[in-house]
C-alpha positions as CSV (number, residue, x, y, z in Angstrom):
1,M,-18.4,-116.3,-91.5
2,R,-18.3,-113.6,-94.1
3,F,-18.6,-110.1,-92.8
4,M,-21.8,-109.3,-94.8
5,D,-23.4,-112.5,-93.7
6,S,-22.7,-111.9,-90.0
7,I,-24.2,-108.5,-90.0
8,K,-27.2,-109.4,-92.2
9,D,-28.0,-112.3,-89.8
10,K,-28.4,-109.6,-87.1
11,G,-30.9,-107.6,-89.3
12,I,-28.5,-104.7,-89.8
13,S,-29.0,-102.8,-93.0
14,S,-26.4,-100.0,-92.7
15,L,-23.6,-98.8,-90.5
16,D,-25.8,-96.1,-89.0
17,G,-25.6,-96.1,-85.2
18,F,-22.0,-97.5,-85.0
19,G,-20.3,-94.3,-84.1
20,L,-19.9,-93.1,-87.7
21,P,-20.8,-89.7,-89.0
22,A,-24.1,-89.5,-90.8
23,V,-22.3,-89.5,-94.1
24,C,-20.9,-92.9,-93.3
25,G,-24.1,-94.9,-93.1
26,P,-23.8,-96.8,-96.4
27,S,-26.0,-99.7,-97.5
28,I,-24.8,-103.1,-96.4
29,N,-24.7,-104.2,-100.0
30,A,-21.8,-101.8,-100.6
31,I,-19.7,-103.2,-97.7
32,P,-16.7,-105.5,-98.5
33,S,-17.4,-109.1,-97.5
34,T,-14.3,-109.8,-95.4
35,R,-13.3,-108.4,-92.1
36,N,-9.7,-107.7,-93.3
37,S,-10.9,-105.1,-95.9
38,V,-14.0,-103.6,-94.2
39,Y,-12.2,-101.2,-91.9
40,A,-10.0,-99.5,-94.6
41,W,-13.1,-99.3,-96.8
42,A,-15.2,-97.7,-94.1
43,F,-12.5,-95.2,-93.1
44,N,-11.9,-94.1,-96.7
45,N,-15.6,-94.0,-97.4
46,C,-16.3,-91.7,-94.4
47,V,-13.4,-89.4,-95.1
48,Q,-14.2,-89.1,-98.8
49,S,-17.8,-88.2,-98.0
50,F,-16.8,-85.7,-95.4
51,V,-14.3,-84.1,-97.8
52,S,-16.8,-83.8,-100.5
53,I,-19.4,-82.2,-98.2
54,T,-17.1,-79.7,-96.4
55,N,-14.8,-78.9,-99.3
56,K,-11.9,-79.5,-97.0
57,K,-8.6,-81.1,-98.2
58,W,-7.9,-84.7,-97.4
59,E,-4.9,-83.6,-95.3
60,E,-7.1,-81.3,-93.2
61,V,-9.3,-84.3,-92.3
62,V,-6.9,-87.1,-91.9
63,H,-3.5,-86.9,-90.2
64,H,-2.0,-89.5,-92.4
65,R,0.5,-89.1,-95.2
66,K,0.9,-91.2,-98.3
67,L,3.7,-93.8,-97.8
68,S,5.4,-92.3,-100.9
69,D,5.7,-89.1,-99.0
70,V,7.1,-90.8,-95.9
71,V,9.9,-92.4,-97.8
72,K,10.5,-89.7,-100.5
73,N,13.9,-88.8,-99.2
74,Q,14.9,-92.4,-98.4
75,N,17.9,-94.0,-100.0
76,V,16.9,-97.6,-99.1
77,L,19.7,-100.0,-98.4
78,Y,19.7,-103.2,-100.4
79,V,22.0,-106.1,-101.3
80,N,21.7,-109.1,-103.6
81,S,20.9,-112.6,-102.4
82,T,24.5,-113.8,-102.7
83,S,25.9,-111.3,-100.2
84,N,26.9,-112.8,-96.9
85,V,25.6,-111.7,-93.5
86,V,28.8,-109.9,-92.5
87,T,28.7,-107.6,-95.5
88,A,25.0,-106.9,-95.1
89,T,25.2,-106.1,-91.4
90,R,28.2,-103.9,-91.7
91,Q,26.3,-101.8,-94.2
92,M,23.4,-101.6,-91.8
93,V,25.7,-100.4,-89.1
94,E,27.3,-97.8,-91.4
95,R,24.0,-96.5,-92.5
96,N,22.4,-96.8,-89.0
97,V,19.4,-98.7,-90.2
98,A,17.6,-101.7,-88.8
99,A,16.6,-103.4,-92.0
100,L,17.7,-103.8,-95.6
101,L,16.1,-105.3,-98.7
102,I,17.4,-108.2,-100.8
103,I,16.9,-107.4,-104.5
104,D,18.0,-109.4,-107.5
105,E,17.8,-107.8,-110.9
106,G,15.0,-105.5,-109.7
107,V,13.0,-108.3,-108.1
108,L,12.3,-108.1,-104.3
109,K,13.4,-111.4,-102.7
110,G,13.3,-110.6,-99.0
111,I,14.0,-108.3,-96.1
112,F,16.7,-108.7,-93.4
113,T,16.3,-107.0,-90.1
114,E,18.0,-106.8,-86.7
115,R,15.5,-109.3,-85.4
116,D,16.6,-111.8,-88.1
117,A,20.2,-111.3,-87.1
118,L,19.4,-112.0,-83.5
119,R,17.2,-115.0,-84.0
120,R,18.8,-116.7,-87.0
121,I,22.5,-115.9,-86.5
122,I,23.4,-114.9,-83.0
123,A,21.0,-117.1,-81.1
124,V,21.9,-120.3,-83.0
125,E,25.7,-119.4,-83.1
126,R,25.8,-119.4,-86.9
127,D,28.9,-118.1,-88.7
128,P,27.8,-114.9,-90.4
129,A,30.8,-114.9,-92.7
130,K,29.8,-118.2,-94.1
131,T,26.1,-117.5,-94.3
132,R,24.4,-116.0,-97.3
133,I,21.8,-113.4,-96.6
134,S,19.3,-115.5,-98.7
135,E,19.6,-118.2,-96.1
136,V,18.4,-116.1,-93.2
137,M,16.2,-113.3,-94.8
138,T,12.5,-113.1,-94.3
139,T,10.7,-114.0,-97.5
140,E,7.1,-113.5,-96.4
141,I,7.2,-109.7,-97.0
142,I,4.4,-107.4,-96.0
143,T,4.1,-104.7,-98.6
144,L,2.0,-101.7,-99.5
145,P,2.0,-99.5,-102.6
146,G,3.4,-96.0,-102.1
147,E,-0.1,-94.5,-102.8
148,R,-1.5,-96.0,-99.7
149,L,-1.8,-94.1,-96.4
150,S,0.5,-94.4,-93.4
151,F,-2.2,-95.6,-91.1
152,E,-2.5,-98.8,-93.2
153,A,1.2,-99.5,-92.6
154,V,0.9,-99.0,-88.9
155,R,-2.2,-101.2,-88.9
156,L,-0.2,-104.0,-90.6
157,M,2.6,-103.7,-88.1
158,D,0.1,-104.1,-85.3
159,E,-1.8,-107.0,-87.0
160,F,1.2,-109.0,-87.9
161,R,3.5,-108.0,-85.0
162,I,6.2,-106.7,-87.3
163,R,8.4,-103.7,-87.3
164,H,8.8,-102.9,-90.9
165,V,6.6,-102.7,-94.0
166,V,8.1,-102.6,-97.5
167,V,6.7,-99.8,-99.7
168,T,6.4,-100.7,-103.4
169,D,5.8,-98.9,-106.7
170,L,8.3,-96.1,-106.1
171,P,10.6,-94.2,-108.5
172,G,14.1,-95.5,-108.7
173,I,14.6,-99.0,-107.5
174,G,10.9,-99.2,-106.8
175,F,11.0,-99.9,-103.0
176,G,11.3,-98.3,-99.6
177,I,11.0,-99.4,-96.0
178,V,8.9,-97.8,-93.2
179,S,9.1,-98.6,-89.5
180,I,7.0,-97.3,-86.6
181,R,9.6,-94.6,-86.0
182,D,8.8,-93.0,-89.4
183,F,5.4,-91.9,-88.3
184,A,4.6,-88.7,-86.4
185,G,2.9,-88.7,-83.1
186,I,-0.3,-87.3,-84.5
187,E,-0.5,-90.2,-86.9
188,L,-0.1,-92.8,-84.2
189,A,-2.6,-91.0,-82.0
190,S,-5.1,-91.0,-84.9
191,F,-4.4,-94.7,-85.5
192,E,-5.3,-95.5,-81.9
193,K,-8.6,-93.7,-82.3
194,E,-9.3,-95.7,-85.5
195,I,-8.6,-99.0,-83.7
196,A,-10.9,-97.9,-80.9
197,F,-13.6,-97.2,-83.5
198,E,-13.1,-100.6,-85.1
199,H,-13.5,-102.4,-81.8
200,H,-16.6,-100.4,-81.2
201,V,-18.1,-101.4,-84.5
202,W,-17.3,-105.1,-84.0
203,S,-18.4,-105.3,-80.4
204,A,-21.8,-103.8,-81.5
205,I,-22.3,-106.4,-84.2
């Protein structure tokens, strides 16, 4: 059932009373229709309202950086799809990273991680010297633009049970990678509070 339909069926006309500040009690008609988008919408709506009322800076209200700031000093590791697994993993070891991107002529083709190496190479006794990275990379890539906030990346990691999110629309080659280790403790603590809030909203509906 669509989100709007489910709450309208219960006679709810706003989000007042669901643990949100008073500035976050918008009309149901303004709420996105799907559960996947409603939380990010509600979070941003509340913070934007609070910022405008208190004249505080966004950074003073939300302990989340933009993803472009998280990866601004990153020199992301990437190879092309014809590289073999030995070449790729050696570079990962040399750079001490757990993931690299596969990029052909500026187009993102996939991501290869330590988990891919374990499951698709070592566990099945595949010869890495004879295996192209394109054969074992992950092609279903979870991405977010650099302008999005870090909590959104952490949320995707939690939702899809993944360890890396690819950041897009960046200067240079256009891509970066974030993992859970890239986020400060205060960001993760804030994320836990936001998840608790979401559970509160949905359990009340």
